[in-house]
N, C-alpha and C positions, 0 to 999 in steps of 0.2 A: 203042600208041606210050606213051599217058600213063603207063599202068603202068610202063614201061622208064624213064620220066623220072624218075617217082617213086622206083623203086629205086635210081637212079644219084645222086641226090640224098642217100637215106638212106645210103648207103656213103660218099660224100663227108663228111657229117656225122659218122659213126662213126670215120671216118680221123680226122677232125680232133679227136674226143674223146680218142682213142687218143694222137695226136700231141702233144697239148698238156695232157695229164694232167687233163682236164676230169673233175669227180668224179659229176657228175650231169645229167639232162637233164628238162626241164617245158616244158610249153606255157601260154600263155595263148589268149584267144580271138581274138588280133589278130598274133601274134608266136611263131615258134620262140625259145627261150630257152635260150642253151647257159649254165648254171650251175655255179660251183664253190661248194664249202662256204664259207663265211666264214670267213676267217684274219685274225688280227692284223696281220700284214704280210707278203707274198709275198716269197720268197726271190728275190733278183736274176735268177735264170735262169728264172724261172717267169711267164708270162704279161706278158712285156715287149714293147712294139713297137720292134723292131729296126730297121725300113724308115723310114728319115728321109729326105724327110718324111712326118710321120703324115696321111694323108689323111682329109678330113671332108667330110660332105654335111648340109645343114640343108633338112629337109624342109617342105613346105608348112605354112601356119598356125605355123609356130616363129619365134619373135622373134631373126632373123636377126642384127640387131645387137647384140643381147645374147651371142649367140654368139660373134661375132666379137671381142666386147671380152674375154669370157673368154680366146679362144684369144690374143690378143695380149697377155694377162698373163702367160699360161703362156711365150710368146716372151720375155718382158722378164725373167721371175724365173727362168727356166731355158736350157739351150741347145737344148732342143727346138724344131723348126720344125714348122708345119701348112701342108697347101695344100688349099684348098676344091678339092673336086672333085664337082661338082652330077651326075655320071653314074656315081658309085660303086657298084660291087657287088662288091669284093671286101675285103681287108684292110683296117681304118681304123674311125673312129667316124660313125655316122649319127645326127643330131639328130632324133626325131621327136616328132610331137606326143602329148599326153597329156592325158585330160580332167582328171583331178583332181590329179595330185602328179608332182615329182619322181622319176626312178629309172634305175637302171644295171643291164642286165641280169646283167653279171658283173663281177668284180675281175679286172682283166687281160685281156690278147687271149687268146682261145681259138679263133681259127678263122683261117687265112689265105685263105679265101675268101667268109667272110660277114663283113660289118661288124659292131662292137660297138656297140648300140643303147643311147641315153641319151633317157629321156622327158622332155619340157619342158610344163608346162602352158600354157595359155592366155595367163595374166598373171602371168609371173614378174615378180619384183620386184628381187631382189638378184642382180648377177652371180657373188658369193660360192656362190649356191645350183648353180649352174653348174659353178664351180671345184670343187667339193665331188665331184658326179658326176664330172667329168673325173678328179680324182684318183683315183677308185675305178676308173675304164676304164685308168688307167694303172698299175695295180697297188697302188695304196695303201688301206689297210682303216679301218674307224674306230678312233681312238685308244683308245677305252674295248674292243677287242678284243685288246690287246697282252697278251704272256703275263705281264707285270709290274702289269697294272691293278690287281690286289688290294692292291698298295701304295698307290694313289693314289685309287681311288673306291670307295664302297660301293653293289652293286649289289641292289635290292629288286625281285626276282622275281614277287613277288607282285602288284606293281602294273603289271608291264608285260603289254600286249596279246600274245597267244600269236602273233600275226602277227608281231609284231616282235621276240620273242624272240632270232632269229638274229642281230640286231645287236648284241646283249649278250655274245654268249658267244664265249670265247677260243678261238682256232682250233689248229692242228697247229702244235706248237712247232717241228717238223723244219723247216717252211715259213716261218716267221719270218725277218724281216730288217729289224733296226732299226738297223743300221750304226752302233751305239754310241750314237744320240740318243736324250736322255734323254724320259720321258714329259711332254707337255706339254697342259697344261689348256688353254691358248688355241688349240689346232690349230684349222682350221675342219673337220677330220675329228670332231671330237669332241661326241657329243651332249650337249643340255642336260639339267638336272636334271628336266625334263618330258618329255622325248622317249618316244614309245612308250606313255605311260600309258594304262591303261585306262578309258573313257570313262565318267563317272558316279561315279569314286572322289572322295571330299572331298579326301584327301591324293594329290596328282598325282605326288609325287617318285616317279621311278624310278631315282635314284642321288644319291651326294652326294659331293663333293669331302673327301678326309681332310685335306687342308689348308683349313681354314674359310676361310681368307682368298680363295681361289678359287670360294666357293660361286656368287656371281653371274658369274664369268668364262667357265665353261663352257657351250659351246653357241654361239659367235659365228660368224655365217655372212657375215662382211662382206669377209674377203680372206684369204690365206693367212697363217697364221704364219710366222716367220723359220725353225723346224724345220721346217714342212712344206715350204718350199722346201728346204731342206739336204736333206732326205730324198728329195725327187724328184730332186734334182741328183746325190745319192750313187747312185742307182739308174740314172739315164741316161746323166750326165755327167761320171763320175768320173776318167775319162782324159782330159778335155780339156784341162787344165794340165799334163798328167805331164811334158811334155817343154819347159815353159816353165821361165824363171829362176824359182827358189822365193820366196816372199815370206813376211811372217810377218803374219798376222792374229790379233788380239785378242778377248777376249771370245767366244770362241766362232763367229768369223767364220771364212770360208773363201775362196780365190780364186774369182773370179765366173768361171765357165765360159764368158759372152760377152766379159769382158776379164781377160785371166789376170795382167794388172798391179796389179789392185787387188782388195778383198776384197769379200765380200758381207757386209753387216754386219747383227747383230741389231736390231730396233728400239731407238729412243734412241741409237745410236751411228751415227757418219758414216766414209765412206771418206775416204782409199784403203786405211787400215788396223785400222779399227774401233777405235782406241786413245781417241778422245775422243767424249764425249758430244755431241750437235748442240748448235748455238748457239740463242740465245733472243734476242727482242727486249729492249733496254736497260730496258724498262719492269717487264721480269721481275724485276731486281735480282741479287743475287749467284748464280752459277750454283754454285758449292762454297762449301758450308756445314759449317764443322769442329763437330762436337758435342761437347759439354762435361758436365761433371757436372750444370749447371744446364739448366733448359728453356729453349729459344729457341723463339720463333714464326716459321712462315713462312706468308704468304698473299697472296692473287690473287684477283681478282673478274673478270667479264665475259668479254669475247670475246677471247682470247689464247690462244697457244701456247708455254709455259713448260718447260723441263728445268730440273732441279735434282739435286745430289748433294749427299746427307748423309753425311758421312764421320767416323767415331770414331777413337780413337789404336788401335794394333796391340793386339790381344787384348782389344776392345772390340767391343760391340755397339749398335747403334741403336736406341734405343724412340721409337717414333712413336706419339701419340695425334691422330687426326683430330678435332678439337673440335666442328667441323661443316663440313660440305661439301654442295652442291647443284649436280646438273644433271638434265638429262632422265632420267626414271624407264624403263627398258626392260625386258623379263624377260630379257633378258642382257646385261650391262654390258659394251659391245664397246670394246677398244683404240682411242685416237685420240678418243675422247669422254670429259669427266667427270676424273676422278682414277686414274692407271695409276701403278701402285708396283711396282718391282723389289726385292724384300728379300731374295731368297734369293741366296746365293754365284755360281752359276751365270748370267750375266747374258744368255745365249743364249734361257733360257725368256722365255714370255710373262710380262708383269705381271699381278698381280691388279688386277681392273677396279672400281671403284665407281661407282653412278650413284645418283639420287635422291638421298633427303636422306642423310647419314650423320653422326650424332654420337658423342662420346667413345667412339670405336675405337679400340684399341691393336693396334699390329703391333710385334714385335721382331725385328730383322734375322738373318738366319744368319750373316753376316759383319760386317766393320766398314762396309760401304758400301751404302747405298740409293741408286738411282736412280729419280727420279720425275717424271712428266709431267702438266702440269694442261692441259687441251685444253677451254678454255671455248667454249662454242658460242653462248651467247646471255648477254644484259646481266645476267640475274638468276645467273648461275652463278657460283660461289664456292668456294673453301676456306680453312681454317685451321686449320693443326696446331701441334702443338709435338712437339720432339725433345730429346732429351739420348743422352747415351752411357750403357751399363750394362756391367757385369763381364759377361764372357765364361762 
């Protein structure tokens, strides 16, 4: 009888492999793992959870409040709905205890009868780590695996642990889908410059950003970037506002699938239509600062959140010199702390983030406008910069 049951289970697995285009099958000591080859982004027809709500189960010894917090963030940022089911044994997501690290079995749904597993270690500290793995489960891949990644990062394969190499390889181009969304250094799915390094190496850099201003920004695991949620919503919610009255969204914003009358806006910009930068406390001073051919100074200190626009005339750019700045130094400078600067034309992209001590650092804008945020978290935080207009 046991042999018959085993045969039936095996046949079910094989059926699901064929049905869902799974490319490989592997085992570990605890679980059967259905595994696809890693790709830069899955085509919208592959590995998608089409049964809404998506059911999930939290196993024993897993931090349930952290999982629930991550689930709520997905429901806030997208049209997706999740439902907890402690008896789950079919399609869905199962959060299981992991002894050492986070993991996701696969990228995208692979079975209609077996839940996809996400491993959660004993002491997870950030909801962003759970968000990262849930995005994989929903079919989103690492940013550095995109087919256009060589335009944005340099990979040092000789510094990468062999067991992590698959996370740096570009996937099958045919199955990639970026929905026209640009490469984002600030994606929560982007590895840091140290991820996957070989233990004991003096130089631990496994990659570097080709745009040097983003050197310290890649690898944030705090929260979705704006383009992370835009990609997620393109994959799952693109028809949500199809029959609603059309609205105009600025700076790369798009109709909010949870309220089609307003836009979901990039960081720094505010709804309803993403046309204007968020307000700042009066103490921050002038929000809009017009650049001239002479240097002007902008500075602030202490615990405060300020937004500024530095704007040159048509056919001019803005030159910024960060004379001095200080905030908490972290391995990855995260958005929402220290000095965050959007100097590229595309304001939907994540800002370049600066933390620790910065002195005499120069940035020249891509277009005529720079938007920056100073997010002071302590009384000793500060920044002082000079800016002026320069020829295009």
